[in-house]
C-alpha positions as CSV (number, residue, x, y, z in Angstrom):
1,M,0.0,0.0,0.0
2,T,1.4,3.4,-1.0
3,T,1.3,6.5,1.1
4,I,-1.4,8.0,-1.0
5,D,-3.5,4.8,-0.6
6,A,-2.9,5.0,3.2
7,V,-4.2,8.5,3.4
8,R,-7.2,7.6,1.3
9,A,-7.9,4.7,3.6
10,R,-8.2,7.0,6.5
11,G,-10.9,8.8,4.6
12,R,-9.3,12.2,4.1
13,A,-6.9,13.2,1.3
14,F,-4.3,15.8,1.6
15,T,-5.3,18.2,-1.1
16,G,-3.8,21.2,-2.7
17,R,-6.2,23.3,-0.7
18,A,-5.0,21.8,2.6
19,F,-1.4,22.4,1.6
20,L,-2.1,26.0,0.8
21,C,-3.9,26.5,4.2
22,W,-0.9,25.0,6.1
23,L,1.5,27.1,4.0
24,L,-0.4,30.4,4.5
25,G,-1.0,29.6,8.2
26,T,2.7,29.0,8.8
27,F,3.7,32.3,7.1
28,A,0.9,34.2,9.0
29,V,2.3,32.9,12.4
30,V,5.9,33.8,11.4
31,L,4.9,37.3,10.1
32,G,2.7,37.9,13.2
33,V,5.6,37.1,15.6
34,N,8.0,39.2,13.6
35,F,5.7,42.2,13.6
36,A,5.0,41.8,17.3
37,M,8.7,41.7,18.1
38,A,9.5,44.7,15.9
39,Y,6.7,46.7,17.6
40,L,7.9,45.8,21.1
41,A,11.5,46.6,20.2
42,V,10.6,50.1,18.8
43,K,8.2,50.9,21.6
44,S,10.7,50.1,24.4
45,F,13.9,51.6,23.0
46,N,13.9,54.8,20.9
47,G,17.6,54.5,20.0
48,V,18.5,58.0,21.0
49,E,21.7,58.5,23.0
50,V,21.6,62.3,22.9
51,K,18.7,64.6,22.4
52,S,20.6,66.8,19.9
53,S,23.7,65.7,18.1
54,Y,24.4,69.3,17.1
55,A,24.4,70.5,20.7
56,A,26.6,67.5,21.7
57,G,29.0,68.4,18.9
58,K,29.2,72.0,20.1
59,A,29.9,70.8,23.7
60,M,32.7,68.5,22.6
61,P,35.6,71.1,23.2
62,T,34.3,71.6,26.7
63,V,34.1,67.9,27.4
64,L,37.6,67.3,26.1
65,R,38.9,70.2,28.3
66,E,37.2,68.7,31.4
67,A,38.6,65.3,30.6
68,A,42.2,66.7,30.3
69,D,41.7,68.6,33.6
70,Q,40.4,65.4,35.3
71,R,43.4,63.4,34.1
72,A,45.8,66.1,35.3
73,R,44.2,65.9,38.8
74,G,45.1,62.2,39.0
75,W,42.2,61.3,41.3
76,T,41.2,57.7,42.0
77,V,37.6,56.9,42.7
78,D,36.5,53.6,44.1
79,L,32.7,53.0,43.5
80,H,30.7,50.2,44.8
81,V,27.0,49.3,44.3
82,D,25.6,46.4,46.3
83,R,22.1,45.2,46.0
84,S,20.4,44.3,49.3
85,L,19.4,40.7,49.9
86,D,15.8,41.5,51.0
87,L,12.9,41.9,48.6
88,T,13.0,45.7,48.4
89,A,15.2,45.8,45.3
90,R,17.3,48.5,47.0
91,A,21.0,48.9,46.4
92,E,23.5,50.8,48.5
93,A,26.1,52.8,46.6
94,W,29.3,54.4,47.9
95,A,32.3,56.1,46.4
96,V,35.7,57.1,47.9
97,F,37.4,60.0,46.2
98,Q,41.2,60.4,46.7
99,D,43.8,62.6,45.0
100,R,47.1,61.2,43.6
101,D,48.7,61.4,47.1
102,G,45.8,59.3,48.6
103,S,44.3,62.3,50.5
104,P,40.4,62.2,50.6
105,Q,38.5,64.8,48.6
106,S,35.8,66.5,50.6
107,G,33.2,69.0,49.8
108,L,32.0,67.5,46.6
109,A,28.4,67.3,45.2
110,V,28.2,63.7,43.9
111,E,25.5,62.3,41.6
112,A,25.3,58.6,40.6
113,R,23.1,57.4,37.8
114,L,22.4,53.9,36.7
115,E,21.3,53.6,33.1
116,H,19.5,50.5,31.9
117,P,20.8,49.4,28.5
118,S,17.4,49.1,26.8
119,D,14.7,50.9,28.8
120,E,15.2,54.5,29.9
121,F,12.2,54.2,32.2
122,L,14.3,51.9,34.4
123,D,17.1,54.4,34.9
124,R,17.8,55.3,38.5
125,S,19.7,58.2,40.0
126,T,20.7,59.2,43.5
127,T,22.7,61.9,45.3
128,L,25.7,60.5,47.3
129,I,26.1,62.3,50.6
130,E,29.5,62.7,52.3
131,G,29.9,60.8,55.5
132,A,33.5,60.4,56.4
133,A,36.1,62.6,54.6
134,G,36.1,61.7,50.9
135,R,33.5,58.9,51.3
136,Y,30.1,59.5,49.8
137,A,27.1,57.1,50.1
138,G,23.5,56.9,48.8
139,A,20.9,54.3,47.7
140,F,19.0,53.3,44.6
141,V,15.5,52.0,44.9
142,A,13.4,49.6,42.7
143,L,16.6,48.2,41.1
144,T,16.5,45.1,38.9
145,P,19.4,42.7,38.5
146,G,21.3,42.7,35.2
147,G,23.7,44.8,33.2
148,W,23.8,48.6,33.8
149,T,25.9,51.6,32.9
150,V,26.9,53.7,36.0
151,E,27.6,57.4,35.5
152,L,29.3,59.2,38.4
153,V,29.6,63.0,38.3
154,A,31.3,65.1,41.1
155,R,31.0,68.8,41.2
156,R,32.8,71.4,43.3
157,G,31.4,74.9,43.3
158,G,29.2,74.1,40.3
159,D,32.1,72.9,38.1
160,I,32.4,69.3,37.1
161,V,35.7,68.0,38.6
162,F,35.2,64.2,38.0
163,T,33.0,62.1,35.7
164,S,33.1,58.5,34.7
165,R,30.9,56.0,32.9
166,N,31.4,52.3,33.5
167,A,29.6,49.0,32.9
168,L,28.2,47.4,36.0
169,I,26.5,44.0,36.7
170,I,23.9,43.9,39.5
171,A,23.7,40.3,40.8
172,P,20.2,38.8,41.5
């Protein structure tokens, strides 16, 4: 008995119409999933790093000058972000600022910002308050585990004296 005879014996033949329905159904599912994924990708991430590339380009000489000044100061900054083990999704952050001689740097206004790589609505920022000389601490709330970019900005008298951007992994 051939395969065609076996199909006919079951009482139902696989016709061209059935094949077309299966083919169109398969493509409909694939296209539906593709469109849904594209919609969700565009909705959750707009792809914009800076609001105005023109303004960012005009600010570049200032950024380069500030970076040269920062290198000349020779500061070292030790930054830690530790997620608490309770269910509050809270993370403690602290930074220690020292000059090239190891002396603590006091009197800074320090801001820390955690940027989520794909959803700007998950970004968190906090002000780090000086406790001991040169040691600044703060907390982030509603923080999810995963990869983040941490931006640290320290000001003295309104002028930016230190800035850094680094990758950070928050453990679950």
